C-alpha positions as CSV (number, residue, x, y, z in Angstrom):
1,M,15.9,-17.0,12.3
2,I,15.1,-13.8,10.3
3,T,15.9,-10.4,11.9
4,V,14.3,-7.4,10.3
5,I,16.2,-4.1,10.8
6,S,14.9,-0.7,9.7
7,L,18.2,1.0,9.1
8,G,17.6,4.7,9.4
9,G,19.0,6.9,6.7
10,S,20.1,9.3,9.4
11,I,22.8,6.8,10.4
12,V,23.7,5.6,6.9
13,A,23.9,9.0,5.4
14,P,23.3,11.8,7.9
15,D,24.6,14.4,5.4
16,T,26.9,12.3,3.2
17,V,27.7,8.6,3.6
18,D,29.0,7.7,7.0
19,E,31.8,5.4,5.9
20,A,33.1,4.6,9.4
21,F,29.7,3.5,10.6
22,L,29.0,1.3,7.6
23,K,32.4,-0.4,7.8
24,N,31.8,-1.3,11.5
25,F,28.1,-2.2,10.9
26,V,29.0,-4.6,8.0
27,A,31.7,-6.2,10.2
28,L,29.2,-6.8,13.0
29,I,26.7,-8.4,10.7
30,R,29.4,-10.6,9.2
31,E,30.3,-11.7,12.7
32,F,26.8,-12.9,13.4
33,L,26.3,-14.5,10.1
34,E,29.5,-16.5,10.4
35,A,28.8,-17.5,14.0
36,E,25.2,-18.6,13.5
37,A,24.3,-20.8,10.5
38,E,20.6,-20.1,10.7
39,R,20.8,-16.3,11.1
40,R,19.2,-14.2,8.3
41,F,18.9,-10.4,8.1
42,I,16.6,-8.1,6.2
43,F,17.7,-4.5,6.1
44,V,15.3,-1.8,5.1
45,V,17.3,1.4,4.4
46,G,16.0,5.0,4.8
47,G,16.8,8.1,2.9
48,G,18.6,10.2,5.5
49,G,20.2,13.5,4.7
50,P,20.1,13.2,0.9
51,A,16.3,12.7,1.1
52,R,15.8,15.8,3.2
53,V,18.2,17.9,1.1
54,Y,16.4,17.1,-2.1
55,Q,12.9,17.4,-0.6
56,N,13.8,20.8,0.9
57,A,15.2,22.0,-2.4
58,Y,12.0,20.9,-4.2
59,R,9.9,22.8,-1.6
60,E,12.0,26.0,-1.7
61,I,12.2,26.2,-5.5
62,S,8.4,25.5,-5.8
63,A,7.7,28.3,-3.3
64,T,9.9,30.7,-5.2
65,G,7.9,30.0,-8.3
66,G,4.6,30.6,-6.4
67,K,3.6,26.9,-6.3
68,K,2.9,24.7,-3.3
69,A,5.0,21.6,-3.2
70,D,3.1,18.4,-3.8
71,N,3.6,15.8,-1.0
72,N,3.4,13.0,-3.5
73,E,6.3,14.4,-5.4
74,A,8.3,15.0,-2.2
75,D,7.7,11.5,-1.1
76,W,9.0,10.1,-4.5
77,I,12.2,12.1,-4.0
78,G,12.6,10.5,-0.6
79,V,11.9,7.0,-2.0
80,M,14.6,7.5,-4.6
81,A,17.1,8.5,-1.9
82,T,16.3,5.3,0.1
83,R,17.1,3.3,-3.1
84,L,20.5,4.9,-3.5
85,N,21.4,4.1,0.1
86,A,20.0,0.6,-0.1
87,Q,22.0,-0.2,-3.2
88,L,25.2,0.9,-1.3
89,V,24.3,-1.4,1.7
90,R,23.5,-4.3,-0.7
91,A,26.9,-3.9,-2.4
92,L,28.7,-3.8,0.9
93,M,27.0,-7.1,2.0
94,G,28.8,-8.9,-0.9
95,E,28.2,-12.6,-1.2
96,W,25.7,-12.6,1.7
97,C,23.1,-10.8,-0.5
98,S,22.3,-12.6,-3.8
99,Q,19.1,-10.7,-4.7
100,D,18.4,-7.2,-6.0
101,V,17.2,-4.5,-3.7
102,I,13.5,-5.0,-2.9
103,T,11.4,-2.0,-3.8
104,D,8.0,-3.6,-3.4
105,P,7.7,-5.5,-0.1
106,T,4.4,-7.2,-1.2
107,Q,6.3,-8.9,-4.1
108,A,9.4,-10.0,-2.2
109,A,10.6,-13.5,-3.3
110,D,11.9,-16.1,-0.9
111,M,15.4,-15.3,0.4
112,T,18.2,-17.1,-1.5
113,G,21.0,-15.7,0.6
114,K,21.6,-14.7,4.2
115,V,20.8,-11.0,3.6
116,L,18.0,-9.2,1.9
117,V,18.1,-5.4,1.4
118,A,15.0,-3.3,0.7
119,A,14.4,0.4,0.1
120,G,11.4,2.7,-0.1
121,W,8.3,1.5,-2.0
122,K,5.9,4.4,-2.8
123,P,4.5,7.6,-1.4
124,G,2.3,7.6,1.7
125,F,4.7,6.3,4.3
126,S,8.3,5.9,5.2
127,S,10.6,2.9,4.8
128,D,9.6,1.9,8.3
129,N,6.3,0.7,6.8
130,D,8.2,-1.4,4.3
131,A,10.0,-3.0,7.3
132,V,6.7,-3.9,8.9
133,L,5.4,-5.4,5.6
134,L,8.5,-7.5,5.2
135,A,8.3,-8.7,8.8
136,E,4.8,-9.8,8.0
137,R,5.8,-11.4,4.7
138,F,8.7,-13.4,6.3
139,R,6.9,-14.0,9.6
140,A,9.3,-12.2,11.8
141,D,7.9,-11.3,15.2
142,S,9.8,-8.0,15.6
143,V,11.5,-5.1,13.9
144,I,14.7,-3.4,15.2
145,N,14.4,0.3,14.4
146,L,17.9,1.9,14.3
147,S,18.0,5.6,14.1
148,N,19.8,8.6,15.6
149,I,17.8,8.5,18.9
150,E,18.6,6.0,21.7
151,R,15.0,5.8,23.1
152,V,11.5,7.2,22.6
153,Y,10.6,10.1,24.8
154,T,7.3,11.4,26.1
155,D,8.0,14.6,24.0
156,D,10.7,16.0,21.8
157,P,13.6,16.4,24.2
158,K,15.1,19.1,22.0
159,K,12.1,21.3,22.6
160,N,10.9,20.1,26.0
161,P,13.6,19.7,28.7
162,Q,10.9,17.9,30.8
163,A,10.6,15.0,28.3
164,K,11.3,11.7,29.8
165,P,12.7,8.5,28.1
166,I,10.5,5.5,27.8
167,D,11.7,1.9,28.2
168,A,8.5,0.2,27.1
169,I,5.2,1.5,25.7
170,S,2.0,-0.1,24.3
171,W,0.9,0.5,20.7
172,P,-2.1,2.6,21.7
173,D,0.0,4.9,23.8
174,F,2.8,5.2,21.2
175,R,0.3,6.0,18.5
176,I,-1.0,8.9,20.6
177,L,2.6,10.2,20.6
178,V,3.2,10.0,16.8
179,G,-0.3,10.6,15.5
180,D,-1.9,9.1,12.5
181,E,-0.7,11.3,9.6
182,W,2.3,11.0,7.4
183,T,4.1,13.9,5.7
184,P,7.3,13.4,3.7
185,G,10.4,13.8,5.9
186,K,8.4,13.7,9.1
187,N,10.8,13.1,12.0
188,V,9.2,10.6,14.4
189,P,10.7,7.5,16.2
190,F,8.5,5.2,14.0
191,D,6.3,6.1,11.0
192,P,2.6,6.5,12.0
193,I,1.4,4.4,9.1
194,A,3.9,1.7,10.0
195,S,2.8,1.9,13.6
196,R,-0.8,1.3,12.7
197,R,0.0,-1.9,10.7
198,A,2.5,-3.1,13.4
199,A,-0.2,-2.7,16.0
200,E,-2.7,-4.7,13.9
201,L,-0.1,-7.5,13.5
202,G,0.9,-7.5,17.2
203,L,4.5,-6.9,16.1
204,R,7.1,-5.8,18.5
205,V,9.3,-2.9,17.6
206,I,12.6,-2.0,19.3
207,C,13.8,1.6,18.9
208,A,17.5,2.1,19.6
209,A,20.5,4.2,18.7
210,G,21.9,2.9,15.4
211,R,25.5,3.9,16.0
212,D,25.7,2.1,19.3
213,L,26.9,-1.2,17.8
214,E,27.7,-2.8,21.2
215,N,24.1,-2.1,22.1
216,L,22.9,-3.7,18.9
217,K,24.9,-6.8,19.7
218,K,23.0,-7.0,23.0
219,I,19.7,-6.8,21.2
220,L,20.7,-9.5,18.7
221,R,21.8,-11.7,21.5
222,G,18.6,-11.2,23.5
223,E,20.5,-9.5,26.3
224,K,19.5,-6.4,28.3
225,F,19.8,-3.3,26.1
226,L,19.2,0.4,26.0
227,G,16.2,1.4,23.9
228,T,12.4,1.4,23.8
229,T,10.2,-1.6,23.2
230,I,6.9,-0.9,21.6
231,G,4.1,-3.4,21.7
């Protein structure tokens, strides 16, 4: 049983590292691994606050010098932030993770431990897409996407007070919400490029609040949970 979790950088390092969250998250994962011999996890870690801080600095300094920031360069900055966060998560998993951080999901070797940790790969998409590719590689039928939002909404609730939460949505309808284009640091529930591939695979994606660990337990146990199911 392999569970793929896209672990949003916004919950690992919203500004700096959220030590309290990581301590509790690691304890929860250990609980499941010790209780279920067949359980395996793949974590794909995002860039979070460090990625945005460095990307914004690059854009601001470029603009000051009269140059337009290059999206490819901004994406690489974000990728490197995901790798720093992923290395931290891998270290915290200790003996459960016996392999190096995966940076190319298309070249991932078979799992030798109970946990595999991955980071961003290359420009053109977010780490969500790496999660989808790893789900494909390891034949998982779903991805749990943990971020700083508890559900997908019909619109941005911070800008539109009439936006309504969604419990379940099809891939065609979800892709209308998020569009088809990726820009570095784009803030959407699930990356448009990842969404396209997930739809092609018929993959199910669950979007839920990453810090609500009791809710995550319900998802992992197959119980009723708070979140949005896509697909």
